[in-house]
N, C-alpha and C positions, 0 to 999 in steps of 0.2 A: 628891633636890633637883635643881633646874635653875637655870641661870644664863642670863638673857637669853632664856628660852624654849627653851633647848637642854638635852638630857638630860645628867645628870651622869655617867652610865655609858655604856658601849658596848652592852652587851647590853640589848635592849628588853624591857620587862616586858609580857608578853602574858597574856591570860586562861589559866587552867589548862587548860581543854579544848583550846585551841590548842596548848599545849606537849605535851599527850598525843598529839595527831595528828602533830605534828612529830617527837616521839620515836619513834612507830611507823613513820613514814616513814624515819627514819634507820636503824632496824633492818632494814627491808626493802631499803633501798639497799645495805647490806652484803651481803645475799644476792645482789642483782643484780650487784654488783661481782665476786662470785665467778665469774659466768658471762659477763659482758660481753665479754671478749676471746676467749672459748672456742668460740663456736658454729661459726665457719668451720673451725677446726682440728678440732673434734669431728666435723663432717660429713665432712671430707676425709680426715683421717688416721686416725680411729678407725672411722668407718662406711664408708670407702672410696668416697665419692662424688667425682666429678670436680670440677675447679676451677669450671667454669661452674655445675654443679648445686649445689655448696656455696654459691656466691655467691647463687643464687636462694633457697636455704633461708634465708639471712640476710635477703635482701630481703623475704621473706614476712612477717617481723615488721613492717616498715614499711608494707607494703601493707595488712595487717590493720588498721593504725591509721586508714586512710582510712574504714573502717566504724566502728571502735571509738570514735574521738574524738566524733563526733556522737551515737553511741548512748549513750556515757557521760554526755554532757550531757543527753540526753532522759531517761535513767533518773534522773538527779539531780533533775530537775524532777518526775518522776512518783512516785518512791519516797522522796525526800529524798536529799541528797548523801551522808549517812552510809551509808545502805543501799546506794546505788549503788556506793560505794567498797568496801564489804564484798563485794559481788558481783564486782567487778573483781578483787579480791584472790584470791577463790576460783578464778576462771577462770585467772588468771595462775599460781596454784599448780598447777592441773591441767596447764597447759602445760609448766611446768618439770619436773614429775614425768613427763609423757609423753615429754619429750626424754630424760630419764634412761633410759627403757625402750625408746626407739625403736631399731629395727634397720634397717628398709628405707627406701627413698626416700620412699614415700608417707607412712609414719608420721612421718618427720622433718619433712616439709612440714606435715602436719596439726598436729603438736606445736608447731612454730614459729608457725603461724597462731593457734593457741589462746593461746600465750604473748603474742603481739603484740596480740591482741584484749583480753586481760585487762589488760595494762599500759596500753593506750590508753584503756580505760574508767576506770582508776584516775586518770589525770592530770586530766581535767576535773572528775570527782567530788570529788577531794581539793581542788582549787583552789576549787570552790564551797563546800565545807565550811569551809575555812580562812577564806574571805571572810565567811561568815555567823557564824563564831565570834569575829570581831574587828570593831571599829568601823571606819568609813572612815579614821579617823586612824591606825589601826595596820596598814592593809593593805600598805603598802610594806614595813613592818617584817616582817610575817609571811611574805611571799613572799621577802624577802631571807634570812631565817633558813632557810626551806625550801631555798633554793638552796645555802646553805653546808652544811647538813646532808646534802643529796644528794651533794655533791662529796666530803665527808669519808667518808660511808658507802661510796660507790663506790670511793674510793681504798683504804680499808681492805680491802674485799672483794677488790680486784684484787691487793693485796699478798699476801693469804692464798692466792689462786689461784696466783700466781707461785711460791709456796713449795711447794705441794702437788700441783698438776696436772702430769701427765706423760703424753705420748703412749705411752711404754713401759708404762704402767700404766693401761689404759682404765677400770678401776674408779674412778680418781680423778675422771674426768669424771662418772660416774654419781653419785658422792658429792656433788660441788659442785652438780649440778642438783637433787638431792634436798634439799640444804641450802637452796638458793634457794627451792624450794617450801615448805619449812618456815618460812622467814622471812616469806613472804607469809601463810601460815596463822596464824602467831603473832600477827599484827596484828589478826585478826578478833575474837577475844574481847576485846581491848582496846577496840576500837571499839564492840562490843556493849554495853559498860558505860556508854558515853556516852548521854546523853539527847538526842533530837531537840529542837531549840528549838521553842517553841510560837509559832504565828503569832498576833499580836494583831489584832483587828478595827480597821480604821482609823477608822471612824466613832465607835464608842463607847469605844475604848481598852480593851475587855475582851479577855482572851485567847481565842483560838479554836483548835481543833485543826487539824492540817494537812489540806489538801484538794487536789484535783487542780489542777495548774497549767494555765492556759488559754493561755499564751504559747507558740506554736509557732515553728518555724524561720522561717516567713514573717515573723513579727514581728521577728525578729532581722535578717533580710536587708533589712527596710525601714528599718533604722537606718543612715543614711548615714555618721554619724560612726564607727560600729563598722566599716562596710565599709572606710573609709579606714584605720583601724587595722589591719584584717585584711590588706589589700594591702601596707601598709608592713611589717608583721610578716613576712609570707611572703617579701618581697623581702630584708629584712635577714637572715633566717635562711638563705636561699639563699646569700647572699654572705658569710656568717660561719660559723655552726655547721655548715652543710651542707658546707663545705669543710674544716673543722678536722680531723676525724678521717679524712678520705679523701684529698682532694687534697693537703693540707699534708703528711701523712705520706708520701705517694708522692713528692712533690717533694723533701722533706728527705732521704729515703733515696737518691734518684737523680733528678736530677743533684746534689742538695745534698751528697751524700757523707757523710751521717750514718749511723752504725751503728744497728742496732735497739736496742742497749743505750743509746746516746746519745739516741735518740728517746724511749725510755721515761723517761729522766731529764728530758727537756724537758717531756713530758706531766705528769710528777709535779710539776714546778715550777709548771705551770698550776694543778693542783688545790690545791697548797699555797697559792698566791697567792689563789685564791678563798676558801679556808677562813680565811686570815688577814685578807683585806681586805674581805670582804663587809660586815661590820657597820660598819666605818669609812667605807666608801663610802655606806652607808645614812645615817649621821650627817651626812656631807658634803652629801647631797642634801636635808637638812632645810631647808625654806624655799624650795626651788627648784621650778620647774615640772617635771612629769614628762616632758614632751616634751623639755626640756633634757637630762634624763638619757638619753633615747633617742638624741638627736642626738650626745651625747658618746660613747655606746657605739659608734655608727657611726664616729665620728672615731677612736676607739681602734682599731677594726678596720682602718681605712684605714692607720693607722701600722703596725699588725701586718703587713699585706701588703706595705707598702713595705720593712720590715725583712726580710721573707722574700725579696723580690727581691734585696736586697743580700746576704743570707746565701748565696743560691744561686750568687752569683758568686765566692764565696771558695774554692770547690773543696774543701771538706771540712776536716777538722782541728779543732783546738780553737777557732779563731776562728769557724768556721762553726757549731759546736755552741753556742758562747756566743751567737751572733746568733740562731739559731733558738730557743734557750731564752728570750732576751729578748723575742722576738716572742710566745711563748706566755704570758709574764708579762703583757705589754700586752693580749693577747687576754683574759686573765682579768679585767682591770679592766673591759673592755667587758661581759663576762658579769655582773659585779656590778651595773653600771649598769642593764642591761636587765632583770634579774630583779626589781629593785625598782620598775620602772615599768610595763612592758606588762601584767602580770597585774592590777595595781592599776587601771590605766585600764579594762581590760575589765570588771572587776567593778563599777566605779563607773558605767560606761555601762549595765550590765545592767538590764533590766526585771525586777523581782522574780519574776514568774511564769515567766520564761524565763531565769533566771540560770544554770541548768545548761547550757542550750543556748548561751548566750553563751560559757561556758567551753569547751564542746565544740568550737565553731567556732574559738575562739581557739587551742585546742590543735591543731586541724586546720591552722591557718596555719603552726605550727611543723613539723608533719609534712610539709606541702607543701614547705617549704624543705629539710627533711632528705632528701626524695626528689629534688628538682631539683638541689640542690647537688652531690652526688656524681656525678650523671649528666652535668652540664655540665662539672664539673672533670675527671672521668675522660676525657671525650672530648677535652678540650684537652691533657691529659697524654699520651694515646695518640697525638696528632698531633705531639708534640714541642714544644708551645707552652706549657710550664710558666711561663716567665718572663712571657710575654704574658698568661697567665691571671691571675697575681697582680697584675700591673700594672693589668689591667682591673678586678680586684676592688677594688683600692685606689681607683680612680676611682669605681666604683659605690658604695662606702661613703661617699665624700665627697658624692655626689649624694643618697644616702639620709639623710645627716646634714642636708642642706638641706631635704629633704622632711619630716623629723621636726620641724624647727623651724617649718615652715609648718603642720604638722598641728595645732599648738596653736590656730590660728585657728578650727578646726572642732570643737573639743571644748568641752563645757559646763564651767563652772568647777568643778563637783564632781569631774570626772574629771581635770582638768589644773590645778586650783588649786595653789598652792604646797604641795609635799608636807609634811605636818605632821611635826613631830619625833616620833621614837619615844617612846612613853609612858613616863614615869618609874615609873608603877605602873598595874596594870590598873584599868580603870574599872568600878566596881560599878554594874550596871544599876539604874536608878531605876524609878519607876512608869511603866507603859505610857501613852503619850500619843499622840494622833493626829499625823500628819505624817511627816517624813522618818525618824525613828527607827523608827516602825512599818513603814514601807516596807522599811528595811534588814533588820528581823527577818523580814519576810514571806518573803524569799528563802529562808530556811532551812526553812520549814515547808511548802514546796510538795511535795506528795506525788504 
C-alpha cells in the first residue's frame, strides 16, 4: 500500500528478472572484493615487481576501460545487453584466472588488461540490461539497489580477503584470484536462463524479433543534452570518486596522522553507510527532480572535503580519526544520491537503437574521472599541497552543484521530471501498444 503516492516500504518491488540480475551482480561483487585491495601488493610483494611497475599494472585496468566502456555499449546494441554482459563476464573471468597464474611482468600486464577490459564491458552492458528490464518509473530504484548491492558485496569480499590473504603464503593470492574468476563465471548460466525481451513494432503493435541497431556513436555525440551530462559527470567523478581512494587515503595517513587500521575503519564506515542509507535516500528523492539529487551529491562532497581539511589540522589521534570517519560517512550520502540519478538520466535520454552506446559513453565519463582524479590529486600531494588540494576540491564541488542545478534547464522532462516513487509492486506488462512503451522496450531487443 502507499500513502500520498509514497511507497509503504523501503525496499522497492522490481520485476523478477531485474532482481535476478542484481543478485548475480552481488555475487560477482563479492569475488571482486576479494581481489580489489590485492593487486598492487600481489605484483610488488609476491611477483617482485618494483613500486613503479606495480603501479602501472594497477593502472592498466583503468586504461583498458577506455576501450572497454564504449566497446561494451556497442556490443549491447549489436548483441543485446544480456549477451554483451555474458561476454564481459567471460573475459573478466579469464583475466582473473590469468592473474592467478601470471609470473612475469608481461603476463601480469596482459592479465590486468584482460581483467580491466572484461569489467569495463560489464558495466555499460549491465546498466543497459537493468534499464530495459524496468520501466522508466523504476529506473532510479534499480540503480540505487545496484549501488547498495555492489558496496555490500565488495565489503564482504574485502573482509574475507583481509582474513585469508597473506604475503607469507603466496598461494592465498592465487586462491582469491581464482575465486574471483569463479564468481564471474557463476553468473553466466544465470543470465543464460533469462530471455531477451522481444522488440515490438511501433506501427502495428505486434512483436518483432531483435534486429541490428542503427544508432551509432555519432548519433549519441549529436545529443547535446547527453554531452552536458557527460561533461558534468566526468567533472564530478574527478573531484569526488577520483580522489576518494587515492588522494584522501594518502592525505589521511600523512599528514593526517591516521594509521592504516584507522583508515580501514573509516572506509568500512563509508560502505556501511551506503548499504544502510541507499534505499532511504531513494525514497527521499521521490517526487524531486534528478538534477536536484546530483546537485545535493556535489554539495555533500563539498562538505566532505571541508571536513577533511579540518581533520588534517588535528594532528592525528582519536579526534582526527573521528573527523575523517565523519567525512567518509558524508561522502557515502553523496554516493547514494548520484547512483539514483545519473544512470537514470542517461537511460532516459538514450535513443533506443543506441541505448548501449549511451551507457558505454556514460560509463566512460566515470572512467575518465577515475583516471584524472588520482593523477591530479597525486601531483598535489607530491608537491606538499594536500590542504590546498582539498580546499580546492570543496570549491569545485560547490561549482559543480550549481552546474547540476542549471543542467535541469537542458534536459527533457522524461529525463529530469520529478523522480517517481519506487513501485509498491512490479508492473505487469499489458498488451503492446504504439508509442513510448514500445520505444522503451525496443532498447532491449537491439541486436
